[in-house]
C-alpha positions as CSV (number, residue, x, y, z in Angstrom):
1,X,-15.9,30.9,21.3
2,X,-15.7,31.4,24.7
3,X,-18.8,32.4,26.9
4,X,-18.8,36.4,26.7
5,X,-20.0,37.0,30.2
6,X,-17.4,34.7,31.4
7,X,-14.6,36.8,29.0
8,X,-15.7,39.9,30.2
9,X,-15.7,38.7,34.0
10,X,-11.9,37.3,33.4
11,X,-10.8,40.3,31.6
12,X,-12.1,42.6,34.7
13,X,-10.1,40.3,37.1
14,X,-6.8,40.8,35.2
15,X,-7.1,44.0,34.8
16,X,-8.2,45.3,38.4
17,X,-5.2,44.5,40.2
18,X,-3.7,46.4,37.6
19,X,-5.7,49.3,38.1
20,X,-5.1,49.1,41.7
21,X,-1.1,49.1,40.9
22,X,-1.5,52.0,38.7
23,X,-3.7,53.8,41.3
24,X,-1.2,53.3,44.1
25,X,1.9,53.9,41.8
26,X,0.1,57.6,40.8
27,X,-0.4,58.5,44.4
28,X,3.0,57.3,45.8
29,X,4.8,59.1,42.7
30,X,2.9,62.1,43.8
31,X,4.8,62.3,47.0
32,X,7.9,62.9,45.0
33,X,6.2,66.3,44.0
34,X,5.3,67.5,48.0
35,X,8.1,69.3,48.9
36,X,6.2,70.7,52.2
37,X,2.4,70.6,53.4
38,X,1.9,74.2,52.3
39,X,2.8,73.4,48.7
40,X,0.0,73.7,46.1
41,X,-1.3,70.4,46.0
42,X,-3.8,70.4,42.8
43,X,-1.2,72.0,40.8
44,X,1.4,69.7,41.8
45,X,-1.3,66.8,41.6
46,X,-1.7,67.7,38.2
47,X,2.2,67.7,37.0
48,X,2.5,63.9,38.6
49,X,-0.5,63.1,36.4
50,X,1.0,64.9,33.0
51,X,4.5,62.9,34.0
52,X,2.5,59.9,34.3
53,X,0.8,60.4,31.2
54,X,3.9,61.2,29.2
55,X,5.1,57.8,30.6
56,X,2.4,55.8,29.1
57,X,2.9,57.8,25.7
58,X,6.8,57.0,25.8
59,X,5.8,53.3,26.7
60,X,3.3,53.1,24.3
61,X,5.6,54.5,21.3
62,X,8.5,51.7,22.7
63,X,6.0,48.5,22.6
64,X,4.5,49.6,19.2
65,X,7.7,50.2,17.1
66,X,10.2,48.1,19.3
67,X,9.2,45.7,21.5
68,X,6.0,44.4,19.7
69,X,8.4,41.8,18.1
70,X,9.6,40.5,21.4
71,X,8.1,37.5,23.1
72,X,5.6,37.6,25.8
73,X,8.2,35.8,28.5
74,X,11.5,38.4,27.3
75,X,8.6,41.3,27.5
76,X,7.9,40.9,31.0
77,X,11.3,40.2,32.1
78,X,12.5,43.3,30.4
79,X,9.2,45.1,32.0
80,X,10.2,43.7,35.5
81,X,14.1,44.6,35.0
82,X,12.9,48.2,34.0
83,X,10.7,48.6,36.8
84,X,13.5,47.7,39.3
85,X,15.8,49.8,37.8
86,X,13.5,53.3,38.4
87,X,12.7,51.8,41.7
88,X,16.4,51.6,42.4
89,X,17.0,55.2,41.7
90,X,14.1,56.2,44.0
91,X,15.2,54.1,46.9
92,X,18.9,55.9,46.5
93,X,17.1,59.0,47.8
94,X,15.9,57.1,51.4
95,X,17.9,57.6,54.5
96,X,17.5,54.1,55.9
97,X,20.7,52.5,54.9
98,X,19.8,48.7,55.4
99,X,16.7,49.2,54.0
100,X,18.6,51.0,50.7
101,X,21.2,48.2,51.0
102,X,18.6,45.0,51.1
103,X,16.9,47.0,48.0
104,X,19.5,47.4,46.1
105,X,21.2,43.5,46.7
106,X,17.7,42.4,45.7
107,X,17.1,44.1,42.6
108,X,20.7,43.7,41.4
109,X,20.1,39.8,41.8
110,X,16.7,40.0,40.2
111,X,17.9,41.8,37.0
112,X,21.4,39.3,36.9
113,X,18.3,36.8,37.1
114,X,16.5,38.5,34.4
115,X,19.0,38.9,32.2
116,X,20.0,35.0,32.7
117,X,16.4,33.9,31.8
118,X,16.1,36.6,28.8
119,X,18.7,34.1,27.1
120,X,16.7,31.3,27.4
121,X,13.6,32.8,26.6
122,X,12.5,31.4,23.5
123,X,12.1,27.9,24.9
124,X,10.4,29.3,27.8
125,X,8.0,30.9,25.3
126,X,7.3,28.0,23.5
127,X,6.5,25.9,26.8
128,X,4.1,28.6,28.3
129,X,2.6,29.6,24.5
130,X,1.7,25.9,24.3
131,X,-0.5,26.3,27.0
132,X,-2.7,27.7,24.5
133,X,-3.3,25.0,22.3
134,X,-3.8,22.0,24.6
135,X,-4.7,19.2,22.1
136,X,-1.9,20.4,19.8
137,X,1.8,20.8,20.0
138,X,3.1,24.6,19.3
139,X,6.5,24.4,16.9
140,X,6.5,28.2,16.4
141,X,5.4,31.2,17.8
142,X,6.4,34.4,16.3
143,X,5.1,38.4,17.0
144,X,4.5,40.8,14.9
145,X,3.1,44.1,14.5
146,X,0.0,42.7,13.3
147,X,0.3,40.2,16.2
148,X,1.0,36.6,17.0
149,X,1.7,34.1,14.3
150,X,1.5,30.2,15.4
151,X,2.4,27.2,14.0
152,X,0.8,24.1,15.8
153,X,0.7,20.2,14.8
154,X,-1.5,17.6,15.8
155,X,-0.7,14.3,14.7
156,X,0.5,14.5,10.9
157,X,-1.5,18.0,10.3
158,X,0.1,21.4,11.1
159,X,-2.4,24.3,11.9
160,X,-1.4,28.2,11.8
161,X,-3.2,30.8,13.5
162,X,-3.0,34.6,13.5
163,X,-3.8,36.4,17.1
164,X,-5.4,33.1,18.2
165,X,-7.8,32.5,15.3
166,X,-7.2,29.5,12.9
167,X,-6.1,30.4,9.3
168,X,-7.9,27.9,7.3
169,X,-5.8,26.6,4.6
170,X,-8.2,23.4,3.5
171,X,-9.0,23.7,0.2
172,X,-12.5,25.2,-0.1
173,X,-13.8,24.4,-3.7
174,X,-17.0,25.9,-3.7
175,X,-16.3,29.4,-2.3
176,X,-12.9,29.7,-3.7
177,X,-13.9,28.7,-7.2
178,X,-17.2,31.1,-7.4
179,X,-15.0,34.2,-5.2
180,X,-12.4,34.3,-8.3
181,X,-14.0,32.9,-11.4
182,X,-17.7,35.0,-11.2
183,X,-15.7,38.3,-11.3
184,X,-13.5,37.6,-13.8
185,X,-16.5,36.7,-16.2
186,X,-16.2,40.2,-16.8
187,X,-12.7,40.1,-18.4
188,X,-11.4,38.7,-21.7
189,X,-7.9,37.9,-20.8
190,X,-6.8,39.4,-17.1
191,X,-2.9,40.1,-17.1
192,X,-2.5,41.3,-13.5
193,X,-4.3,39.7,-10.7
194,X,-3.7,41.2,-7.1
195,X,-5.0,38.7,-4.1
196,X,-4.8,40.1,-0.5
197,X,-5.2,37.8,2.0
198,X,-5.7,34.0,2.4
199,X,-4.6,32.9,-1.2
200,X,-3.7,29.4,0.2
201,X,-7.2,27.7,0.8
202,X,-7.8,27.8,-2.9
203,X,-7.6,31.4,-4.2
204,X,-3.9,30.9,-5.5
205,X,-4.6,28.1,-7.2
206,X,-7.6,29.4,-9.0
207,X,-6.2,32.6,-10.3
208,X,-3.2,30.0,-11.9
209,X,-5.5,28.6,-14.1
210,X,-5.5,32.0,-16.3
211,X,-2.2,31.1,-17.8
212,X,-1.8,34.8,-19.2
213,X,-2.0,36.3,-16.0
214,X,0.9,37.5,-13.5
215,X,-0.5,36.9,-9.6
216,X,0.6,39.6,-7.0
217,X,0.0,38.2,-3.6
218,X,0.1,39.8,-0.5
219,X,-0.9,39.1,2.9
220,X,-1.8,41.9,5.8
221,X,0.9,40.4,8.2
222,X,3.9,40.3,5.8
223,X,5.8,38.0,8.3
224,X,3.0,35.4,8.1
225,X,4.2,33.4,5.1
226,X,7.8,33.3,5.9
227,X,6.9,32.1,9.0
228,X,4.8,29.0,8.0
229,X,6.2,28.4,4.4
230,X,8.2,25.4,5.8
231,X,5.3,23.8,7.2
232,X,3.4,24.3,4.1
233,X,2.3,20.9,1.8
234,X,4.7,20.3,-1.3
235,X,1.9,21.2,-3.6
236,X,1.3,24.7,-2.0
237,X,5.0,25.3,-1.7
238,X,5.3,24.9,-5.3
239,X,2.3,27.7,-6.1
240,X,4.1,30.2,-4.1
241,X,7.7,29.7,-6.0
242,X,5.5,29.9,-9.0
243,X,7.4,32.3,-11.5
244,X,4.0,34.0,-12.1
245,X,3.5,34.3,-8.5
246,X,5.3,37.8,-6.9
247,X,5.2,37.7,-3.3
248,X,4.6,41.3,-1.4
249,X,6.6,41.4,1.7
250,X,4.9,44.5,3.1
251,X,1.5,45.6,4.5
252,X,-1.2,45.6,1.5
253,X,-2.4,49.1,2.2
254,X,1.4,50.6,2.0
255,X,2.1,48.6,-0.7
256,X,-1.2,50.1,-3.1
257,X,-0.2,53.5,-1.4
258,X,3.2,53.5,-2.7
259,X,2.9,51.2,-6.1
260,X,2.0,52.4,-9.8
261,X,0.8,48.8,-10.7
262,X,-2.9,48.7,-11.9
263,X,-4.4,45.1,-11.9
264,X,-7.3,43.8,-13.7
265,X,-8.4,42.2,-10.8
266,X,-7.9,42.8,-6.8
267,X,-9.5,40.1,-4.8
268,X,-9.9,40.3,-1.0
269,X,-9.7,37.3,0.8
270,X,-9.9,38.5,4.4
271,X,-12.7,37.1,6.1
272,X,-14.8,38.8,8.6
273,X,-13.8,42.5,10.3
274,X,-13.2,40.9,13.5
275,X,-10.2,43.2,14.7
276,X,-9.9,46.8,13.5
277,X,-6.8,46.1,11.7
278,X,-8.7,43.9,9.3
279,X,-11.7,46.4,9.0
280,X,-9.0,48.8,7.4
281,X,-10.0,46.4,4.2
282,X,-13.5,47.5,4.3
283,X,-13.6,51.0,4.3
284,X,-14.6,53.7,2.3
285,X,-10.7,55.0,2.0
286,X,-9.6,51.5,1.4
287,X,-12.4,51.4,-1.5
288,X,-11.3,54.6,-3.0
289,X,-7.5,53.2,-2.7
290,X,-8.9,50.2,-4.8
291,X,-10.6,52.2,-7.2
292,X,-7.2,53.7,-7.8
293,X,-5.1,50.6,-8.8
294,X,-8.0,48.9,-11.1
295,X,-7.4,49.3,-15.0
296,X,-10.2,50.8,-17.1
297,X,-12.2,47.7,-17.3
298,X,-10.7,46.2,-13.5
299,X,-13.0,44.4,-11.3
300,X,-12.6,43.7,-7.5
301,X,-14.3,41.1,-5.4
302,X,-14.5,40.0,-1.8
303,X,-17.0,38.0,0.5
304,X,-18.7,37.8,3.7
305,X,-20.3,34.4,5.2
306,X,-24.3,35.0,5.4
307,X,-27.2,32.5,6.3
308,X,-30.6,32.7,4.2
309,X,-32.6,32.4,7.4
310,X,-31.1,35.7,8.5
311,X,-31.9,38.1,5.4
312,X,-34.2,39.7,7.4
313,X,-32.3,40.1,10.9
314,X,-31.8,43.4,11.8
315,X,-28.2,43.2,12.9
316,X,-27.4,40.9,10.4
317,X,-28.5,44.1,7.8
318,X,-26.8,46.4,9.7
319,X,-23.3,44.9,9.8
320,X,-23.4,44.2,6.0
321,X,-24.9,47.5,5.1
322,X,-22.1,49.3,6.7
323,X,-19.7,47.6,4.7
324,X,-21.8,47.9,1.5
325,X,-22.8,51.7,1.4
326,X,-18.9,53.0,1.0
327,X,-18.4,50.2,-1.4
328,X,-21.2,51.4,-3.4
329,X,-20.5,55.0,-3.2
330,X,-16.8,54.3,-4.6
331,X,-18.0,51.9,-7.1
332,X,-20.8,52.7,-8.2
333,X,-21.4,49.7,-10.7
334,X,-21.6,46.9,-8.4
335,X,-23.1,43.6,-8.4
336,X,-24.5,41.1,-5.3
337,X,-24.1,37.1,-5.6
338,X,-25.7,35.0,-2.9
339,X,-23.7,32.0,-3.3
340,X,-21.6,29.9,-0.7
341,X,-20.6,33.4,0.7
342,X,-22.1,36.7,0.1
343,X,-19.9,38.2,-2.7
344,X,-19.6,41.8,-3.4
345,X,-18.1,42.4,-6.9
346,X,-17.1,46.2,-7.8
347,X,-16.3,47.0,-11.9
348,X,-14.4,50.4,-12.7
349,X,-16.1,50.1,-15.8
350,X,-19.8,51.7,-15.3
351,X,-21.2,50.5,-18.6
352,X,-20.7,46.7,-18.1
353,X,-23.7,44.6,-17.2
354,X,-23.4,41.1,-16.4
355,X,-25.7,39.1,-18.5
356,X,-26.2,35.7,-17.1
357,X,-26.6,33.5,-20.2
358,X,-23.6,35.0,-21.9
359,X,-21.7,35.1,-18.7
360,X,-22.6,31.1,-18.7
361,X,-21.2,30.9,-21.9
362,X,-18.2,32.5,-21.2
363,X,-17.4,30.2,-18.3
364,X,-17.9,27.1,-20.5
365,X,-15.3,28.5,-23.3
366,X,-13.0,29.1,-21.1
367,X,-12.9,25.1,-19.6
368,X,-11.2,25.9,-16.5
369,X,-11.4,22.4,-14.7
370,X,-13.3,23.5,-11.6
371,X,-14.4,21.1,-9.4
372,X,-17.8,22.9,-8.2
373,X,-18.6,25.4,-10.6
374,X,-20.6,25.0,-13.8
375,X,-22.1,26.8,-16.7
376,X,-25.7,26.1,-15.2
377,X,-24.6,27.4,-11.8
378,X,-23.1,30.5,-13.3
379,X,-26.6,31.2,-14.8
380,X,-28.2,30.4,-11.4
381,X,-25.9,32.8,-9.2
382,X,-26.2,35.7,-11.3
383,X,-30.3,35.6,-11.4
384,X,-30.6,34.2,-7.8
385,X,-33.2,36.2,-6.4
386,X,-31.7,36.3,-2.9
387,X,-29.1,39.0,-3.6
388,X,-31.9,41.6,-4.9
389,X,-33.4,40.9,-1.5
390,X,-30.6,41.2,0.4
391,X,-29.5,44.7,-1.7
392,X,-33.3,46.0,-1.2
393,X,-32.9,45.3,2.8
394,X,-29.4,47.4,2.6
395,X,-31.1,50.3,0.7
396,X,-33.7,50.3,3.5
397,X,-31.4,49.8,6.9
398,X,-30.2,52.8,8.8
399,X,-26.6,52.7,10.2
400,X,-23.4,55.0,9.6
401,X,-20.9,53.4,6.8
402,X,-17.7,51.9,7.6
403,X,-14.7,54.2,7.9
404,X,-10.7,54.0,9.4
405,X,-11.7,56.3,12.1
406,X,-15.0,54.9,12.7
407,X,-14.8,51.3,12.3
408,X,-18.3,50.8,12.5
409,X,-18.4,46.9,11.0
410,X,-16.1,45.7,13.8
411,X,-18.6,46.8,16.2
412,X,-21.4,45.8,14.2
413,X,-20.0,42.5,13.7
414,X,-19.5,41.8,17.3
415,X,-23.2,42.7,17.9
416,X,-24.8,40.4,15.0
417,X,-22.3,37.5,16.4
418,X,-23.2,38.4,20.1
419,X,-27.0,38.0,19.3
420,X,-27.1,34.0,19.1
421,X,-25.4,33.5,22.8
422,X,-26.9,36.8,24.1
423,X,-29.4,38.7,22.8
424,X,-29.9,41.1,25.5
425,X,-26.3,42.1,25.5
426,X,-26.7,42.4,21.6
427,X,-29.4,44.9,22.1
428,X,-28.0,47.0,24.6
429,X,-24.6,47.4,22.3
430,X,-27.0,48.4,20.0
431,X,-28.8,51.0,21.8
432,X,-25.1,52.3,23.0
433,X,-23.9,52.5,19.4
434,X,-27.3,53.8,17.9
435,X,-27.1,56.6,20.9
436,X,-23.1,56.8,21.6
437,X,-23.2,60.9,20.7
438,X,-25.9,61.2,23.4
439,X,-23.7,59.2,25.7
440,X,-20.2,61.2,24.7
441,X,-22.2,64.4,25.5
442,X,-23.7,63.2,29.1
443,X,-19.7,62.2,29.9
444,X,-18.6,65.1,29.1
445,X,-21.2,67.0,31.5
446,X,-21.0,64.8,34.2
447,X,-17.6,66.6,35.9
448,X,-19.3,69.9,35.7
449,X,-21.1,68.8,38.8
450,X,-18.2,67.7,40.5
451,X,-16.2,71.1,39.8
452,X,-19.1,72.6,41.5
453,X,-18.8,70.4,44.4
454,X,-15.1,71.1,44.8
455,X,-15.4,74.7,44.5
456,X,-18.0,75.0,46.6
457,X,-15.7,73.5,49.3
458,X,-12.4,75.3,48.4
459,X,-12.8,76.4,52.1
460,X,-12.3,73.3,53.4
461,X,-8.6,72.1,51.6
462,X,-10.1,70.2,48.6
463,X,-6.5,68.7,48.4
464,X,-8.1,65.3,49.2
465,X,-10.9,65.5,46.4
466,X,-8.3,67.2,43.5
467,X,-5.9,64.2,44.6
468,X,-9.3,61.6,44.1
469,X,-10.1,63.1,41.0
470,X,-6.7,62.6,39.7
471,X,-6.3,59.3,40.6
472,X,-9.5,58.5,39.1
473,X,-8.1,60.0,35.5
474,X,-5.2,57.9,35.8
475,X,-6.9,54.7,36.4
476,X,-9.7,55.7,33.4
477,X,-6.9,55.9,31.3
478,X,-6.4,52.5,31.6
479,X,-9.5,51.9,29.6
């Protein structure tokens, strides 16, 4: 993981020129609203800012619903062509014929070359995107609504990335067997199982061991499996094409909202909520949706990494508590299992209770041919004192619950992971999060003295100050 301070400085260097260009563009664009020196400058500046904001709004819609599927090279060329076209419309009104002619010739040349290279953009995209993987060869790259999907090759091994994060397809016997088989000890014979997230690292194989069950498999990004399928090994392709496996090629949340299917077991295998997209699967709203899609005796489970030495760490407990609170509010009959990872198990039936000895016997009778899990380990996992300690920590930890419009878990996860390399920064972020409403109030009050200053100097033609305020607001909108 790159150094956090370096990343922030690099981001500032990248954004600074863009911010300056936006500011200059706004100042230049404002001139087109000024007809004479006696014009109402503040009103015209506000109108210019309104037009600019409308442009941001239109561009965001175009990007999120259309341009997001374009590769970065094509998107850059399209932006350049569009900017030159708009600039040419303004230049036509210029009185200098030589300048006007030179600009139009240059624009048409660049636009023509842009369309030429646009046709070759996939090849250039592969070459430039390969710079992100210096030790590997980029085989395929695809943009979707969720982000970028990349397939790379290193010697005879294929690797898969989502938004630059490596998607592990290596068999994790211990974690997969725990996450699948321990929750299903509450079931006699599951008929329908839904996997949301990475099922290729072992979860799909383990659920297929329940021969009477139909498996439904949904990735958060519905374009992930079609992109990587040709590069999977034969065994994994065989699992995906099994008659018992139903691939869901749409957003998992949209599927749950629109489908009337009910499941005996819903497994979340998404990892930590590192992004706001993934965070949607750890909120109160989603847990309520899960609860609606479980059968009367249904069970759901997900896991998060934890370290035994961090059981008393404040930031770790705040992060995990932000997720546990909405989970506990929705599925009150729940259980924590501190195994290879921390497993959260929620049951629809409020009357069911895991009994370690009976669960161990049930697991033994199923004869599931596991590599790691055993009847003795099942009994140990269900009586492990670490889970009780964590549960007590959650009850004693104060933090806001994770929600769709309040993604506390993402921020808490960043604070928790930052503490190792940047402890002072981690404490600062924690303080900002805890006192965010106070900071918002201060920021809301700050403009009042500025408005008073402008009003007091109104006799000195405040046009310049108004324009600077509008310019600052325009630049701030970038943030």
